[in-house]
N, C-alpha and C positions, 0 to 999 in steps of 0.2 A: 689541554682540551678540558673544557668545563662541561659538565652534564647536568641539565636541569631536570630534577626528579619531582617537580611539583605535582605532575599528573599521578604519580605513584602514591603520594602522600595522602590523597583524598580517600576517605573511607569507602568501602564496598567497590573498589575499582579493580578491574581485571587487566589494567594496562601493564605492559611489559616494555621496557626500553632496552633494546639490544645496543651494544657498543663494541667498537674495536678501535684501539688507539696504539699507534706505533710512534715512538719518539723520533723527532725529526733530526736530521744531521746536525743542525745548529745547537741542539741541546744534549747531544751525546756526551759532551765533555762533563756535564753535571753527573752522569752516571758512571764515569770511569773510576773515580775514587770509591764510590759506593760498591761497585763490583770487584774492586782491586784488579781491574782489567787494563790491558795494554791497548786493545782495539775492540770496539763494539761493532758487530755486524748488524744486530737488531735487538731491540727490547720492545715488547708489546704486551698489552693487556686487552683481553676480550672477555665478554660475558653479557650479563643482563641484570637489570634492576627490576624488581617486582615487589609486590606487597605480600608479606607473610606474617600471620599472627598480629595484624594491625600495624606493622612497622615496615618501612621500606628495607629491603635486603639486597645486597649486591653479591651475586655469584660471579666469581672471576677465575680466569686462568691467565697466568703470567708466564711468558716465554722470553728467554734471553739467550743469545748466541754471541760469544765473544772469545777473545784470546787472552790468556793470563799466564804468568810464570808459575812453573811447578815449585812448590814450597821446599822440595828436597834437592832437586838438581838444577833449578833455574831455567830449564828448557821452556820455550814457548809452547803452550798446549791449548788446544781447542776445547772450550767448555760450552755445554748446552744445559740450561736449567729450565725446568718446567714444573710449576706447582699451581695448585688450584685451591680455592677456599670459598668461604661464605662469611659475610660480615653484615650485621644489622647496622643501619644508619640512623643517627639521631643528631638533633641540633646540639651545638655546643652549649653547655650549661655552666652555671656558677657553682653547681654542686661539688662538694669536696669528695663525694663518694661516687665519682663517675665509674661506670661499669666498663671493664675492658672488653666485654662482649660486643660493645657498640663502637662503631667508628664515628667519632664526633666531627660534624661538619662545621667549618669555620663560618660559612655563609649559609643561612637557612635555605634548604632546597637545592643547593648547588654542590656537586661533587667535582672536585678538581682531580681528574684522573692522573695527571702527572705527579702531583703530590702523593696521591694514594699509591701509585706505582713505586715511588721512592721509599715510602714508609714500609710497604710490604716486602720490597726487595731487601731492605736493610734487616728485616727480621728473618728472612728465609735463606739468604745466600750463605754458603759455607765460609768459614774464616780463612781457609786456605784451599788451594787446588793442587792436585797431583796429576802428573802425566800418566801414571800407572799406579795401581794399588801396591805393586811390588817394586816401586822405584827405590833404588838403593841410595840415591843422593850423591853427595860429593864427599871426597876424602877430607877429613878435618885437618890433615897435615899439609897435603900438597894441592888440594882443590880439584883433583882429578875426578872425572865422572865415573863412578863405580858401576854404572849400568853398562859401560863399554868393556869392563874387565878390571882385574885387580891392578892397582896402581904401583904396587911394590913397596909401599911404606910398611914399616914395622907396625903390626896391629897391637902387640902387647907392649904396653908402656908401664914401667914401674914407677910407683909413687916415690918421689925423691926422699921422703921421710923414711921409707923402708929399704932404701938402696943398700944400706949396710947389711941387711939380712939376706941379700941376694945369694950368697954362697954359704949360707948357714948350714944346709944339709949336705954339703960336699965334704 
């Protein structure tokens, strides 16, 4: 979805453009890798574009609901991410000193919400997901789920280089 913000760019304007965009089923595949997700229920961005201090500014809220694998035990887990922010909009320039406080528009006066959504999700989503903060993960020897109970594997492993010292104090 492309948003034309030319009305906002005019000086002394009180125009506000409200928007809400949810990714369509056809493009959910583009977001699977970005979210490290198995299945996406929805990803949407909503907010408003207005003028602030002489510049167009986008106030946004991004919501995503999806399933992903737990980084410790590999169980499928439901994830819900919500974050909000504000970013000033500016036309793309040839300046080598582009300011990171501004979101640079590829086409003057046009905000591509799908690209904007991708960029900000890439910056905000966690690198890994957990089914529970106290998840114990999998046993490194047998692969058993430690959340279900002890697997019975020996926990204390002696470094082979020190094996000769095993009975030193006996």
